[in-house]
Structure formats: structure tokens, C-alpha cells
N, C-alpha and C positions, 0 to 999 in steps of 0.2 A: 490523624487518620486520613483526612482529606488530602494531605500532602502526599501520603503514600498512594492513594488512589490516582492522584495526578501523575505521579511517576510511573505507575503501572500502565495507565492509558498511553502516556508518552512513549514508553518502551514498546508497547504492543504496536502502535502506529508506526514508529521508527523501524522496528524490526520487519514489519510487513512491507513498508516502502523499500527497505534495503533488499529484501527478497525479490520484490517485483523488479527492482533495478537490475539485480543480478540475472534474473530470467530474461529480461528484455535485452541486456547487453549480450548475453550468450546467444540468443536467437539472432540478433543482428550480425554478430560475428560469423555465425554459421551461414547465414544468408549471404553475406558478402563473400565468403570463401567459395560457396557453391554457386554463386551468381544467379540467385533466385530472389524473389520478393519475400519480405518477412511473412511468417505464418499468420494467417488470419485469426487463429485461435489465440495467439499471444495478444493481439490488439484487443480482442473482446475480453480476455482475462484482465488486461489493464483497465479497461473501462469499468468492469464490474468491481474490481478490487478498489479502485479509487473511490467509487461511490460507497463502498463498504467502509473505508477509512473515514470518509466524511461522516457517515452515519455513527460510527463509534465515537468520534470526537464530539459531534453535536449531541449525541445522547449523554455523554459525560457532562458537557457544558449545561445542557438543559436540566439535568438532575442535580447539579451542584448547588449546594446551599449558599445563600447570599450572606455575606458578612456584614 
């Protein structure tokens, strides 16, 4: 059961990081093509999301039973 929980947490964190990467790359490509700076909301989205991923992983590690 703990192994399944570990896989679920890993998949959630990896999927979120992939989604953030896709959003960031898309915004930077659009910014490059339109000759403008990257949107400020994307930067704040990244900051909040990375702290959320850290919270998810640390919550899992803190609640994990010791073997």
C-alpha cells in the first residue's frame, strides 16, 4: 500500500511539473514571437506551484511510516 502511495505522489508531482513546463515554454515562445517580456502571471504561477509541489512531497514524506 505504501508503494502505491509513493507512485501516486510521484505521478502527481511529475504531471504537475510537466504541465508547468509546457505552460512556461508556450508563454516564452509566444513572448519571443511577439517581442514582449514574459507575462508576469506565469512567473507568479510558477512560484506558487513549485511551493505547492514541495508541500505535497513534504507532506507525503512527513506522514510516511518508518520501516
